[in-house]
C-alpha positions in Angstrom: 16.1 29.7 -1.3 16.5 31.6 1.7 14.6 29.1 3.7 16.4 26.4 3.4 19.4 27.6 5.3 16.8 27.6 8.4 14.9 24.2 7.7 17.7 22.8 10.3 16.1 25.1 13.4 12.7 23.1 13.3 14.3 19.5 13.6 15.8 21.1 16.8 15.1 18.6 20.1 12.4 21.7 21.6 11.2 22.4 18.6 10.7 19.3 17.1 8.8 18.3 20.5 6.6 21.5 20.5 5.9 20.8 17.1 5.0 17.0 17.7 2.7 18.2 20.0 1.3 20.8 18.8 0.1 19.0 16.1 -1.1 15.9 17.8 -3.2 18.4 20.3 -4.2 20.3 17.3 -5.4 16.9 16.0 -7.9 16.2 19.1 -9.0 20.0 20.0 -10.2 20.2 16.1 -12.2 17.1 16.6 -13.8 18.4 19.6 -17.3 20.4 18.5 -16.7 23.8 19.5 -13.3 24.2 19.8 -12.1 26.1 16.6 -8.9 26.9 15.4 -9.0 30.0 16.6 -10.0 28.8 20.0 -7.3 26.3 20.0 -4.5 28.7 19.0 -5.7 31.1 21.9 -5.6 28.6 24.0 -2.2 28.2 23.6 -0.9 31.3 23.7 -0.1 31.7 27.4 2.1 28.3 26.7 4.4 30.1 24.4 5.3 33.3 27.6 8.4 31.5 28.6 9.7 30.2 25.1 11.6 31.5 22.6 9.9 33.7 20.0 10.4 30.9 17.0 9.7 27.8 19.5 6.3 29.7 20.3 5.0 30.2 16.5 6.1 26.1 16.3 3.5 25.6 18.8 0.9 28.4 17.2 1.4 27.0 14.3 1.3 22.8 14.3 -2.2 23.6 16.2 -3.4 25.9 13.9 -2.8 23.7 10.4 -3.5 20.5 12.9 -7.1 21.6 14.2 -8.5 22.8 10.3 -7.8 19.1 9.7 -9.0 17.7 13.3 -12.4 19.3 12.7 -12.9 16.4 9.8 -12.9 13.7 12.4 -16.5 14.8 14.3 -17.8 15.8 10.6 -17.3 12.9 9.1 -18.4 10.5 11.8 -20.9 12.3 13.5 -21.7 15.0 10.8 -21.0 17.2 13.8 -17.9 20.1 12.3 -15.4 20.4 14.6 -15.0 24.5 13.4 -17.1 26.2 10.3 -14.2 25.4 7.9 -15.3 21.7 8.3 -19.4 21.9 6.7 -18.8 21.0 3.5 -16.7 17.7 4.7 -20.1 16.7 6.5 -21.9 16.7 3.3 -20.8 13.6 2.0 -17.7 12.2 4.1 -20.7 11.7 6.9 -23.0 9.5 4.1 -19.2 7.7 3.7 -19.6 6.6 7.3 -23.0 5.6 7.3 -21.7 3.6 4.9 -19.4 1.9 6.7 -16.2 3.8 5.2 -15.8 6.2 7.9 -12.0 4.9 8.2 -11.5 6.0 4.0 -13.5 9.2 4.2 -11.2 10.3 7.0 -7.6 8.8 5.1 -8.9 10.7 1.9 -9.7 13.7 4.0 -5.9 14.1 5.4 -4.3 13.1 2.6 -6.2 16.1 0.8 -6.1 18.4 3.5 -1.9 17.3 3.3 -1.8 18.2 -0.2 -3.8 21.8 0.4 -1.6 22.7 3.1 1.7 21.8 1.4 0.7 24.0 -1.7 -0.9 27.0 0.5 2.7 27.0 2.3 4.9 27.1 -0.8 2.6 29.7 -2.0 3.2 31.9 1.8 7.7 30.9 0.8 7.5 31.8 -2.7 5.0 34.5 -3.4 5.0 36.3 -0.3 6.1 39.7 -1.8 3.8 39.3 -5.1 0.8 38.4 -3.1 0.9 40.8 -0.3 0.5 43.2 -3.2 -2.2 41.6 -4.7 -4.5 41.3 -1.4 -4.1 45.4 -0.6 -6.0 45.6 -3.8 -9.1 43.9 -2.0 -11.7 46.4 -1.0 -15.2 46.6 0.6 -16.7 46.5 -2.5 -14.6 43.6 -3.5 -14.8 41.5 -0.1 -18.7 42.5 -0.4 -19.1 40.8 -4.0 -17.4 37.8 -2.7 -19.3 37.4 0.3 -22.5 37.6 -2.5 -20.9 34.7 -4.4 -20.9 32.8 -1.4 -24.7 33.6 -0.9 -25.0 32.5 -4.8 -23.7 29.0 -3.4 -26.6 28.5 -0.8 -29.4 27.1 -2.9 -27.4 24.2 -5.2 -25.7 23.5 -1.0 -29.3 21.1 -0.7 -29.0 18.8 -3.3 -32.9 17.6 -2.1 -34.2 21.0 -3.3 -33.1 23.6 -4.5 -35.7 25.9 -3.4 -35.9 24.7 0.0 -31.9 25.4 0.0 -32.3 29.1 -0.9 -35.5 29.1 2.2 -32.8 27.8 4.2 -30.3 30.4 3.5 -32.6 33.0 4.0 -33.1 31.8 7.6 -29.8 32.0 7.9 -29.4 35.5 7.0 -32.0 36.6 8.7 -30.8 34.6 11.9 -27.1 36.5 11.1 -29.2 40.2 11.7 -30.0 39.2 15.2 -28.3 41.7 17.5 -26.5 45.2 17.8 -25.7 46.7 14.2 -21.9 47.3 15.0 -21.7 50.2 12.4 -24.6 51.7 13.2 -25.5 50.9 16.7 -29.1 50.0 16.3 -31.1 47.2 18.0 -32.0 44.6 15.4 -34.9 41.6 16.6 -33.7 41.4 20.3 -36.3 39.6 22.1 -34.0 38.4 25.2 -30.8 39.1 26.5 -29.3 36.3 25.3 -29.0 37.7 21.7 -27.9 41.1 23.0 -24.5 39.9 21.1 -26.2 38.4 18.2 -25.5 35.1 17.0 -22.2 33.0 17.9 -21.2 31.0 14.9 -19.7 28.0 17.3 -22.8 27.8 19.2 -25.1 27.6 16.0 -22.9 25.5 14.5 -22.8 22.5 17.0 -27.0 23.2 17.2 -27.7 22.5 14.2 -25.6 19.6 13.5 -25.1 18.4 16.6 -28.8 18.3 18.4 -30.6 16.9 15.2 -28.3 14.0 15.2 -28.6 13.7 19.2 -32.7 13.2 18.6 -32.2 11.3 15.9 -30.5 8.8 17.8 -32.7 9.3 20.7 -36.1 8.5 18.6 -34.5 5.1 17.6 -33.3 4.1 20.5 -31.6 0.8 21.4 -31.9 0.2 17.9 -28.5 -1.8 17.2 -27.6 -0.2 14.2 -25.2 2.5 14.5 -24.7 6.0 12.6 -21.1 4.0 10.8 -20.2 0.6 10.4 -16.5 -0.7 10.2 -17.8 -4.5 9.0 -16.7 -3.9 5.4 -13.0 -5.3 3.1 -10.3 -3.0 4.9 -9.3 0.1 3.0 -5.9 0.4 2.5 -3.2 3.8 2.5 -2.2 2.8 -0.8 -5.9 2.9 -2.0 -6.9 6.4 -0.7 -3.7 7.9 -1.9 -4.6 6.1 -5.1 -8.0 7.4 -5.4 -7.3 10.8 -4.1 -4.4 11.2 -7.5 -7.5 10.0 -9.5 -9.9 12.7 -8.3 -7.3 15.2 -9.6 -9.9 17.7 -10.9 -11.5 18.1 -7.4 -8.4 18.3 -5.3 -6.7 21.0 -7.8 -10.3 22.9 -7.6 -10.1 22.8 -3.5 -6.6 23.6 -3.4 -6.7 26.4 -6.2 -10.1 28.2 -4.2 -8.3 27.4 -0.9 -5.1 29.1 -1.7 -6.8 32.3 -2.9 -9.3 32.9 -0.3 -7.1 32.7 2.5 -5.3 35.3 0.6 -8.2 37.7 1.1 -8.2 39.1 4.6 -11.3 38.8 6.9 -13.1 36.3 4.3 -12.5 32.8 6.2 -11.8 29.2 5.9 -15.4 28.2 6.1 -16.0 30.2 2.6 -13.1 28.4 1.1 -14.0 25.4 1.9 -18.4 25.5 0.8 -17.0 27.1 -2.6 -14.8 25.0 -3.3 -17.4 22.3 -2.8 -19.9 24.1 -4.9 -17.4 24.6 -7.6 -16.5 20.6 -7.8 -19.6 19.5 -8.0 -20.2 21.7 -10.8 -17.3 20.8 -12.8 -17.9 17.1 -11.8 -19.6 14.8 -14.3 -20.6 13.0 -10.9 -22.2 15.9 -9.5 -25.5 14.2 -9.1 -23.4 11.8 -6.5 -22.4 14.9 -4.4 -24.6 15.0 -1.3 -24.8 10.9 -1.3 -20.9 10.1 0.0 -19.0 11.1 -2.8 -15.1 10.9 -1.8 -14.9 14.2 -4.4 -16.6 16.7 -2.0 -14.7 15.3 0.8 -11.6 16.0 -1.1 -12.1 19.3 -2.2 -13.6 20.7 1.5 -10.9 19.4 2.9 -7.7 20.8 0.7 -9.5 23.7 0.4 -9.6 24.3 4.0 -5.6 23.8 4.7 -4.9 25.7 2.1 -6.6 28.7 3.0 -3.7 28.6 6.2 -0.3 29.2 4.4 -1.6 32.4 2.5 -4.0 33.7 5.0 -0.3 34.6 6.5 0.6 36.7 4.1 -0.8 39.8 4.3 0.0 39.3 8.3 3.7 38.9 8.1 3.8 41.4 5.2 1.4 43.8 5.6 0.3 43.4 9.7 -3.2 42.4 8.1 -4.4 39.0 9.6 -5.9 36.9 6.4 -8.0 35.3 9.4 -9.2 35.1 12.6 -6.8 32.6 13.8 -4.0 34.9 12.2 -4.8 38.0 14.3 -4.4 35.2 17.1 -0.9 34.5 15.5 -0.4 38.4 15.5 -1.1 38.2 19.4 1.3 36.0 19.6 4.2 37.4 17.2 3.8 41.1 19.4 3.8 39.7 22.7 7.9 38.6 21.9 7.9 41.6 20.5 8.2 41.1 17.0 6.0 43.4 14.3 4.9 42.2 11.1 5.9 44.4 7.9 7.6 44.6 4.5 11.0 43.9 6.8 9.8 41.1 9.0 12.1 38.9 6.6 15.4 41.5 7.0 15.1 41.8 10.6 14.0 38.5 12.1 14.8 35.9 9.6 15.7 32.9 11.5 12.1 33.3 13.4 9.8 33.6 10.1 11.4 31.1 7.8 11.8 28.5 10.9 8.3 29.0 11.4 7.0 28.7 7.8 9.4 25.6 8.0 8.0 23.9 10.9 4.7 24.5 9.4 5.4 22.5 6.2 6.7 19.7 8.2 3.7 20.0 10.5 1.2 19.1 7.2 3.4 16.3 6.6 3.3 15.5 10.9 -0.2 16.0 10.7 -1.2 13.7 7.7 1.0 10.8 8.9 -0.7 11.3 13.2 -4.4 11.7 11.2 -3.8 8.5 8.6 -2.4 6.4 11.8 -5.7 7.5 14.2 -8.8 7.3 11.0 -8.6 3.5 11.5 -9.6 3.5 15.6 -11.2 7.3 15.6 -13.5 5.2 13.1 -14.4 3.1 15.8 -16.4 5.7 17.7 -19.4 5.1 15.5 -19.8 1.3 16.4 -20.7 2.7 19.8 -24.4 2.1 20.8 -27.2 4.7 20.2 -28.0 6.2 23.5 -24.5 6.3 24.6 -23.6 8.2 21.6 -26.0 10.1 21.6 -25.2 11.5 25.7 -21.3 11.6 24.3 -22.9 14.2 21.8 -25.0 16.0 24.3 -22.2 16.2 26.6 -19.7 17.8 24.4 -22.7 19.7 22.2 -23.2 21.4 25.7 -19.1 21.8 26.4 -18.4 23.5 23.3 -21.3 25.9 23.4 -20.9 27.0 26.8 -16.9 27.4 26.5 -16.6 29.9 23.6 -18.0 32.8 25.8 -19.0 30.8 29.5 -22.3 31.8 28.3 -25.6 30.3 29.2 -27.2 32.1 26.6 -25.3 30.4 24.0 -25.9 27.5 25.3 -29.8 28.3 24.8 -29.4 29.3 21.7 -28.2 25.6 20.7 -30.5 24.1 21.8 -33.3 26.0 20.5 -31.8 26.2 17.1 -31.0 22.6 17.3 -34.8 21.8 17.8 -35.8 23.7 15.3 -33.7 21.7 12.9 -34.8 18.9 13.7 -38.0 20.0 12.8 -36.9 21.7 9.7 -35.4 18.5 8.3 -39.1 16.6 8.7 -39.6 18.6 5.9 -37.2 18.3 3.8 -35.1 21.5 4.4 -31.0 21.4 5.2 -28.4 22.8 7.6 -25.9 23.6 5.3 -27.8 26.5 3.0 -28.9 27.5 6.7 -25.4 27.9 8.2 -23.8 29.8 5.2 -26.1 32.2 5.3 -25.6 32.8 9.1 -22.1 33.2 8.4 -22.0 34.9 5.3 -25.1 37.6 6.4 -22.5 39.8 8.6 -19.3 39.5 6.1 -22.0 40.6 3.3 -23.7 43.3 5.0 -21.1 45.1 7.1 -18.9 45.2 3.8 -21.7 46.6 2.4 -22.2 49.3 5.2 -18.3 49.8 5.1 -18.5 50.8 1.0 -21.6 52.8 0.8 -20.3 55.1 3.5 -16.9 55.2 1.4 -18.7 55.5 -1.7 -20.5 58.4 -0.4 -17.4 60.6 0.3 -16.5 60.0 -3.4 -18.3 59.6 -6.7 -21.3 57.5 -5.3 -22.1 54.0 -5.0 -23.0 52.8 -8.4 -19.5 53.9 -9.1 -17.8 52.3 -5.8 -19.6 48.9 -6.5 -19.7 48.2 -10.1 -17.0 49.7 -12.0 -13.7 48.7 -11.7 -11.7 45.5 -13.4 -12.1 43.7 -10.1 -15.3 44.5 -8.9 -16.5 43.6 -12.9 -14.4 40.0 -12.5 -16.3 39.2 -9.4 -19.7 40.6 -10.6 -19.5 38.2 -13.6 -18.4 35.2 -11.7 -21.3 36.3 -9.2 -24.0 36.1 -12.6 -22.3 33.0 -14.0 -23.0 31.5 -10.4 -26.3 32.1 -10.4 -26.9 30.9 -13.9 -25.5 27.6 -13.9 -27.3 27.0 -10.5 -30.5 27.8 -12.2 -29.4 25.9 -15.1 -28.4 22.5 -13.5 -31.4 22.8 -11.0 -33.8 22.8 -14.2 -31.6 19.7 -16.0 -32.4 18.0 -12.9 -35.9 18.4 -12.6 -36.2 17.7 -15.9 -34.4 14.7 -15.4 -36.1 13.7 -12.6 -39.2 13.9 -14.6 -38.1 11.7 -17.5 -37.9 9.4 -15.0 -40.6 9.4 -13.6 -42.2 9.2 -16.4 -40.6 6.3 -17.9 -41.2 4.2 -14.3 -44.9 4.7 -14.7 -44.8 3.4 -18.4 
């Protein structure tokens, strides 16, 4: 209970102002396509130079947690994920917005983010020593199988067609191989200088989701119909709370998966949201409603996104191993102030670490308050006329793509992927499986290469990748996921056939 004695530091005037400012700023940055949590925290690093170590970390931590949640705003209203972590949120959130339930979807996303975030920070507080030792058990072979587990989700992400979902994922896996192999130094599919560094996930994410939306809006022209409308009965905050409590299964699945994946170094929040979404659908009796505007999809994805924030700091604070790209930037913030993470950080700098962790706990509550307060008027953005909306989204897409690496090559890649995705959507393909393949390709490839090099120096690849309790458990999960995906797809196909036959009669 040592952390309780440092709660007062969070409410010091300067610290509290930084916490509130970081939370509000993070929500705004998160809602801007292209500004990922990693970039948002990196942009704030210079502002911490002249602050005390505790104050600087409070600012960075508040921005981290609220940016992850803020990405749901553009995901729900515009179907443009603010960051890779919000991809799954867009699948059902935008469909809810199209029905005029944008404010409700935003309320549910912020509430579930808050619950997942609080539980994740509590795990950071109470289980740090135990979890840090457990995180050390994950080597390249285990991380490879976790990436493969994510790959098994690809086909089921496209609710319209299992086969087209798999094909979309394969296209994403191929796109992920473009560029130089960092380990072997070989060149792959580079036919223009813009592809020398590969395809960065942020421009790809913006292009695959934003540009088809823009082209679709322009095709509708001055049609008075909007992407979303608020001309529906008001949905109160208490209604949202009751609905979230009623969706305890999806909330529990999202929080559990987010906490576990956040703890594993190098996996990332984008996988947490997608895997949680997939598992919530598999365990739901209403699995056919996912992808059509089902609130459980939003709850599972957003609770997982924020639940991974706290555990991702466990290996950072105790082992100096960042659990996510954003945690790596936070490591830089610690080192700037002469604080070196390690097993003794809680003894050497207890006032800094505990105040920082406590601020993240309070920050989750502030994020929910500000998010809920802004949900109603934020949803009104979608009432803008189609041409205005298209122009605004296009400007954000261009700005977000260029700002990642200040490269026009990223803008060209973004536009090319967007036009290609627009064409593919006309044939029934979905962007979500493609993006997941693009994300998981480098992760699986790098860990397989690293594992193969280690295996060559030990007992061979079979022993390294297929033996050991943790490997066997992960392989069993991969097989179970594949079997379940095929089985549920066959059931869904037979159900459609029966329905067609009954309609014909």
